[in-house]
C-alpha positions as CSV (number, residue, x, y, z in Angstrom):
1,X,4.0,38.7,-18.4
2,X,5.7,39.2,-21.9
3,X,8.2,42.4,-21.6
4,X,7.6,44.6,-24.2
5,X,10.9,45.5,-24.8
6,X,11.1,42.3,-26.5
7,X,9.0,43.5,-29.3
8,X,11.0,46.6,-30.4
9,X,14.2,46.5,-32.2
10,X,17.6,49.0,-31.7
11,X,17.4,50.4,-34.9
12,X,16.0,54.2,-35.4
13,X,13.2,55.8,-37.5
14,X,13.3,59.3,-38.3
15,X,12.4,61.3,-34.9
16,X,14.1,58.7,-33.2
17,X,11.0,57.1,-33.0
18,X,11.5,53.0,-31.4
19,X,10.3,50.8,-34.4
20,X,7.9,47.8,-32.8
21,X,8.5,44.6,-34.3
22,X,5.0,44.5,-35.7
23,X,4.7,46.6,-38.9
24,X,0.6,46.4,-39.2
25,X,0.0,48.0,-42.7
26,X,3.5,50.1,-43.0
27,X,5.7,50.4,-45.5
28,X,9.2,50.0,-44.4
29,X,12.4,50.8,-46.1
30,X,15.8,49.5,-44.6
31,X,18.9,52.0,-45.1
32,X,21.9,49.5,-45.1
33,X,25.1,51.0,-44.9
34,X,28.0,52.5,-42.7
35,X,28.7,55.5,-40.6
36,X,27.6,57.6,-43.7
37,X,24.3,56.4,-43.3
38,X,24.4,56.1,-39.6
39,X,24.9,60.0,-39.9
40,X,28.3,61.4,-38.1
41,X,27.0,64.6,-37.8
42,X,28.0,68.0,-35.7
43,X,25.3,70.1,-35.8
44,X,21.8,69.1,-32.9
45,X,19.7,69.7,-35.9
46,X,21.3,67.6,-38.4
47,X,19.7,64.5,-39.7
48,X,20.8,61.4,-41.3
49,X,19.7,61.0,-44.9
50,X,17.3,58.3,-43.9
51,X,15.1,60.5,-41.7
52,X,14.9,63.4,-44.2
53,X,14.3,60.7,-47.3
54,X,11.6,59.7,-44.8
55,X,10.2,63.1,-44.9
56,X,10.9,63.5,-48.5
57,X,8.1,60.1,-49.1
58,X,5.4,61.6,-46.7
59,X,5.7,65.2,-48.2
60,X,5.9,64.4,-51.8
61,X,4.3,61.4,-52.1
62,X,1.4,61.5,-49.3
63,X,0.8,57.7,-49.3
64,X,-2.2,56.5,-48.0
65,X,-0.5,54.1,-45.7
66,X,2.9,54.5,-43.2
67,X,6.4,54.6,-44.2
68,X,8.9,54.2,-41.9
69,X,12.6,54.5,-43.4
70,X,14.6,52.7,-40.6
71,X,18.8,53.9,-40.2
72,X,20.5,50.2,-39.9
73,X,23.7,52.2,-41.0
74,X,27.1,51.3,-38.5
75,X,29.9,53.0,-38.4
76,X,32.7,51.5,-39.5
77,X,30.9,48.6,-41.3
78,X,31.4,47.0,-44.8
79,X,28.8,45.6,-46.7
80,X,30.0,41.4,-46.1
81,X,29.7,42.7,-42.0
82,X,25.8,44.2,-42.7
83,X,25.2,41.2,-45.0
84,X,25.4,39.0,-41.4
85,X,23.5,40.7,-40.0
86,X,20.1,40.1,-42.1
87,X,19.0,36.7,-40.3
88,X,18.8,38.4,-36.7
89,X,18.4,41.8,-37.7
90,X,17.3,42.9,-40.4
91,X,14.5,40.5,-41.7
92,X,13.5,40.3,-38.2
93,X,12.0,44.0,-39.3
94,X,10.0,42.4,-42.3
95,X,11.1,45.2,-44.7
96,X,9.4,45.7,-48.4
97,X,12.4,47.7,-49.6
98,X,16.5,48.0,-48.5
99,X,18.7,50.6,-49.8
100,X,22.7,49.5,-49.5
101,X,24.7,52.6,-49.4
102,X,28.2,51.3,-49.1
103,X,31.3,52.5,-50.1
104,X,34.9,53.4,-48.6
105,X,35.1,50.6,-46.0
106,X,34.8,48.2,-48.2
107,X,37.2,49.0,-51.3
108,X,39.8,46.6,-50.2
109,X,37.4,44.3,-51.7
110,X,38.1,45.6,-55.0
111,X,41.7,45.1,-54.5
112,X,41.6,43.0,-57.8
113,X,40.0,46.0,-59.8
114,X,42.1,48.6,-58.3
115,X,45.5,49.3,-57.7
116,X,46.2,49.1,-53.7
117,X,47.7,51.3,-52.2
118,X,50.1,50.0,-49.2
119,X,49.0,51.6,-46.4
120,X,51.7,52.9,-43.8
121,X,51.5,54.7,-40.3
122,X,51.6,58.8,-40.2
123,X,54.5,60.1,-38.5
124,X,53.9,60.8,-35.4
125,X,53.6,64.0,-33.5
126,X,56.9,64.6,-31.5
127,X,56.8,67.5,-28.6
128,X,59.2,70.7,-29.1
129,X,59.8,73.1,-26.5
130,X,58.5,75.7,-28.7
131,X,54.6,75.1,-29.9
132,X,54.8,76.4,-33.6
133,X,58.3,74.4,-34.7
134,X,56.9,71.1,-33.2
135,X,53.4,72.1,-35.5
136,X,55.9,73.3,-38.6
137,X,58.2,69.6,-38.1
138,X,55.0,67.8,-38.0
139,X,53.8,69.2,-41.2
140,X,56.3,68.9,-43.1
141,X,56.7,65.3,-42.1
142,X,53.1,64.7,-43.1
143,X,53.6,66.3,-46.5
144,X,56.6,64.1,-47.1
145,X,54.1,61.1,-45.7
146,X,51.0,61.7,-47.8
147,X,53.7,62.1,-50.8
148,X,55.3,58.9,-50.3
149,X,51.5,58.0,-51.2
150,X,50.2,59.3,-53.7
151,X,50.1,56.7,-56.9
152,X,52.7,56.6,-59.1
153,X,52.2,57.4,-62.9
154,X,52.6,54.2,-64.2
155,X,50.1,52.0,-66.5
156,X,47.3,50.5,-65.2
157,X,48.4,46.2,-65.2
158,X,46.7,44.3,-67.5
159,X,46.2,41.6,-65.1
160,X,43.1,44.4,-63.2
161,X,40.3,42.0,-62.9
162,X,36.6,43.5,-64.2
163,X,34.8,44.8,-61.2
164,X,31.9,42.3,-61.9
165,X,34.5,39.5,-61.2
166,X,36.0,40.6,-58.0
167,X,35.2,40.0,-54.0
168,X,32.7,42.9,-53.3
169,X,30.7,41.6,-56.8
170,X,30.3,38.3,-55.4
171,X,28.8,40.1,-51.8
172,X,26.4,42.3,-53.6
173,X,25.2,38.8,-55.6
174,X,24.4,37.8,-52.0
175,X,22.3,40.8,-51.5
176,X,20.9,40.4,-54.4
177,X,20.1,36.7,-53.7
178,X,18.5,37.7,-50.3
179,X,16.7,40.1,-51.7
180,X,15.1,38.1,-53.9
181,X,14.4,35.0,-51.6
182,X,12.8,37.1,-49.2
183,X,10.5,39.4,-51.3
184,X,12.3,42.6,-50.6
185,X,12.9,45.1,-53.2
186,X,16.2,46.0,-53.3
187,X,18.2,49.5,-54.0
188,X,21.5,49.6,-55.1
189,X,23.3,53.1,-55.2
190,X,26.5,54.2,-55.8
191,X,29.0,55.7,-53.2
192,X,29.6,59.7,-53.0
193,X,32.5,61.4,-51.9
194,X,33.7,65.0,-51.7
195,X,36.3,64.5,-54.3
196,X,36.5,62.6,-57.6
197,X,38.7,62.3,-60.7
198,X,37.4,65.7,-61.7
199,X,38.8,67.6,-58.5
200,X,41.4,70.0,-58.2
201,X,44.4,69.2,-56.7
202,X,43.8,71.2,-54.4
203,X,41.2,70.0,-53.3
204,X,42.6,66.2,-53.1
205,X,45.4,68.1,-51.1
206,X,42.9,69.3,-48.2
207,X,41.1,66.1,-47.8
208,X,44.1,64.5,-47.8
209,X,44.8,65.5,-44.5
210,X,42.5,63.6,-42.9
211,X,42.3,60.5,-45.3
212,X,46.5,60.4,-46.4
213,X,45.0,57.7,-49.1
214,X,42.2,60.0,-50.9
215,X,44.4,59.6,-54.5
216,X,44.0,55.9,-54.3
217,X,40.3,56.3,-52.9
218,X,39.5,58.6,-55.6
219,X,40.7,56.2,-58.3
220,X,38.7,53.4,-56.5
221,X,35.4,54.4,-56.6
222,X,35.1,54.4,-60.0
223,X,35.0,50.4,-59.9
224,X,31.8,49.9,-57.3
225,X,29.9,53.1,-59.0
226,X,29.9,50.6,-62.4
227,X,29.5,47.8,-60.4
228,X,26.6,48.5,-58.6
229,X,24.9,49.8,-61.6
230,X,25.6,47.3,-63.8
231,X,24.1,44.6,-60.9
232,X,21.0,46.5,-61.4
233,X,20.8,46.5,-65.2
234,X,21.2,42.6,-65.0
235,X,18.8,41.8,-62.6
236,X,15.9,43.7,-63.6
237,X,13.6,43.7,-59.9
238,X,17.0,45.6,-58.5
239,X,16.6,49.7,-58.6
240,X,20.1,51.6,-59.0
241,X,20.1,55.3,-57.5
242,X,22.9,57.3,-58.6
243,X,23.7,59.5,-56.2
244,X,26.4,61.4,-58.0
245,X,24.6,64.3,-59.2
246,X,25.0,67.4,-56.8
247,X,27.2,65.7,-54.5
248,X,29.8,63.8,-55.7
249,X,33.3,66.3,-55.8
250,X,30.8,68.9,-54.3
251,X,33.4,69.6,-51.7
252,X,31.4,71.9,-50.3
253,X,28.6,69.4,-49.0
254,X,31.0,67.2,-47.2
255,X,32.5,67.6,-43.8
256,X,35.4,65.1,-45.0
257,X,36.4,63.0,-48.0
258,X,33.3,60.9,-47.3
259,X,31.0,62.3,-44.6
260,X,28.1,64.8,-44.9
261,X,27.7,68.1,-44.1
262,X,23.0,69.0,-43.7
263,X,23.6,70.1,-47.9
264,X,24.9,66.8,-48.5
265,X,22.4,64.6,-46.5
266,X,19.8,66.7,-48.3
267,X,21.1,66.4,-51.8
268,X,22.0,62.7,-50.8
269,X,18.5,62.1,-49.9
270,X,16.7,64.3,-52.8
271,X,19.3,61.6,-55.0
272,X,17.7,58.8,-53.7
273,X,14.1,59.8,-53.6
274,X,14.1,60.6,-57.2
275,X,15.2,57.2,-58.1
276,X,13.5,55.4,-55.7
277,X,9.9,58.1,-57.2
278,X,8.7,55.4,-59.7
279,X,9.1,52.3,-57.4
280,X,7.5,54.0,-54.1
281,X,4.5,55.0,-56.1
282,X,3.9,51.6,-57.7
283,X,4.3,50.5,-54.4
284,X,2.2,52.5,-52.3
285,X,-0.5,52.3,-54.6
286,X,-0.9,48.5,-54.7
287,X,-2.7,48.7,-51.3
């Protein structure tokens, strides 16, 4: 007798349901990304944005067929690693739509388009007989370390590549080809962060404690935002989701530079829903 567990995948849907291999009449959306999709939650009741997106679709569109949003985010993964998962993990789910929300983990693939800050290890904490003295000493070391990581006020080199000519663009084009070959509606979302180039220096410095390269990462985030929007414009069947409104640079909606507080999860779900609504209405009304 066949083990029924073989007919189920390990991904989660809204409410923690298991996903059956046979989807029946369900419209399946796979949310592909990193820890910002998987959901780094601090409160038991906090829900990641794919779960909230499914709720919005059901409440606002009231589709006549089941809709499942499958959370396929993996902490620490980059776009290239998620691409490798398609043959064995993503395509067997038979998705109707794939949403790509990738960001900070893949910024190194943009080195041709953005000056890269060379990384270094933060200073080690050294115990002292007086704890307060140790804390003050470590804070001073950390400030000096962070100061060395700040981008130098030099003009951008003339040899910087167009984002569309980067390794990152090649990965996105591979994702587009996979979606086209398998008749999957693809959504490319830009990446939102707690601070951007309009943020006050004090805000950037605050997030630099957990992300020492925050100034460079903020600068680097411009390139993928331009990239995914231009790629979507070149491919009529690819949707672009602008996640920035009410979210990018709204530091109170984040728990660190990139991970969301509950308000951030809700805002991201709202932004993606608003971008997808026309395509979802067309797809869900088709059958």
